[in-house]
N, C-alpha and C positions, 0 to 999 in steps of 0.2 A: 035731671042729672046735673044741669048747670047750676040749679039752686043749691044742690048738695055741695058742689065744689066751692061755690061762693060762701056757704056756711062754714066749710072747713077752713077756707082762707081767712075768714073773719075771726074764727077761733084762734088760728095761729097768730094773727096780728095782735089779738087781745093778750094772748099768752106772752108774746114777745114784749109788749108794752109793760105788762106786769113784772116781767123779769128785769127790765131796765130800771124800773122804779124801786124794786125791792132787793136787787142784787147788784153788786159792783162787778161789772164785766169788762173793765178796762185793764185788767192785769195782762201784761205782755209776756210772751214766751222769752223774748230777748232779755227781759229783766232777770229771769231765772238763769239763763245761760251766762250772763255777765256776773251775776252773784256767785255762781259756781266757779268761774274763772278767778274772781277775786279771792275766794276762799282757798282754792288750791294754791294760788300764788302766796297767800299769807302763810299757809301751813308749810310750804316749802321754805320760805324765808325763816320762819321760826325754827324749823328743824336744822336746816343747813347753815344759816348764818349765825343763829343764836344758840344752837345746840340744845334746843328746848324739846324734851320728849319725856314727860313724866311717866315713870314706870311703877309708881306706887301712889297710894292715896296721899300720904305725907311726903311731898316731894322736896328733897334737899339737894338736888343735883344742880341747881342754878343759883347764882347770886341775885341779890335784890335788883341790881342794875339790869340783869338779863330779864327778870320777870317784868320789870317796868317797860322794857322794850317790847316784850311780847304783848303786854296789855295795850300799849300804844298802837301796836300793829293791828290787834284785834279791833280796836276802836276805828282805825282807818278803814279796815275791811268792811265793818258794819256801816259806816257813813257812806262809803262808796256804793255799797249795795242798796241802801235806802235812797240815795240821790239818783242812782240809775233807774231804780224801780219807779220813782216819782216821775222822772223824765219820760220814760216809755209809756207809763200810764197816762200822763198828760197828752202825749202824742196820739195814743190810741183813742182817748176820749174825744179829742178834737176831731179826729177823722170820723168818729161816730156822731158828731154834732152834739156831744154831751159835755157837762161840766165835770171836772175831776172831783171837786169838793161838793158832794151832795149827801142826801140822807143815807144812801146805801154805803158810801165810802166812810161816813162817820161811824155807822154801826160796825162796819168791818174793823176799823181801827180801834174802837173801844173794846171789842171782844178779843182782838189780838193783844191789846196792851195789858190786859189784866194778868194773863200768865207771864208775859214778858217782864212786867214790873216785878212780879213775885220772883221770877227767876233771877232778875238783876240783884234783888236784895239777897237771895241765897248765895249768889256769886260773891258779893261783897263779904258776907259772913265767912265763906270758905277761904277767901283771900286773907281775912284777918286771923284765921286759925291755921294758915299754912297748908290747908288741904287742897293743894293745887291739882292733884291727880283726878279729882272729881269735877273739875271745871268743864272739861270737854264733854264728858257724858251728860252732865246735868244741863248744859246749854242746849244740847240736842233734845233732851226730854222736854224742857220748858218751851223750846221753839216749836216742837211737834204739837204740844198742847195748845199753843197759841194758834197754830194753823188749823187744828181740828176745831177749836172753839169758834174760829171766824169763818169756817168753810160754809156755814149755812147762808152766808151773805155773798158768796161768790161761786166760782166754778166748783163742781163736785170733786174734781181732781185734786183740789187743795186738801181735801180731807184725807185722801190716800197719801199725799205727800206728808201730811202731819203724822199719820200712823207709821209711815216708814221711818221718819226722823225719831219718833218716840222709841220704836223698836231698836234702832241703831244705838240710841242713847242708853237704853236699858241693857243691851248686850255689852256695850262699852263699860258699864258699871261693873259687870262681872269680869270682863277681860281688860282690867285696868291698865295693863302694860301697853295696850294698843289704843289708848284714848285719843292721841293725836291723829292716828290713822283713821279711826272711826269718824272723828270730827271732819277730816278731809273728805272722806267718802260721803258723809251726810250733807255737809254744807257745800261741798264741791261737786263731786261726781253726780250725786242724786239731783242736785239743782240743775245741772246741765242737761241730764236726760229728761227731767220734767220740762225744762224750758223748750227743748227741741220738740217734744211731744205737743206741748201747748201751741207752739208756733205752727207746726204742720197741721194741727187739727182746727185751729180757730183763726189763723191769720193768713193762711195761704189763699 
């Protein structure tokens, strides 16, 4: 009986070691929570302070100055989310006695970057054509694709998060009047729920 228990324990240790080397497991739930808070704050400022709420594909309701402010705000939200995720991932990796920059994290970033870069190019094209109403839906779609693409190198919950973001983005393409609301739900509310779940399951 004891030999069987030792065998099971050895298998568990081998499996854990293989996961540490092949998957990036330093993602923190707090990163998701903070990213959601940043996104909700950004959406609120864009709507309340700048009056930005595209209700058609070809959006003509705001001046160039307003659009520039919204773009700057989106960049700030993105940089805050990235820097916060990096900080919490570094902290979690240090607690686990691991390096943040390793083969698993490199694979994760490469597979995330491909859809994100493609999405960034599409966003620039839409901006040049004035098709502002499609920005929020397609950022959700491409972000969801990047999460789904990278989920094989981290927690399986990331795949679910990616599918939810893609679903919201596609629905938002149909309900174009509510693009900003869907953006706030996807990048804001869904991230917060995901972050809380990840924290309670893996960090408590």
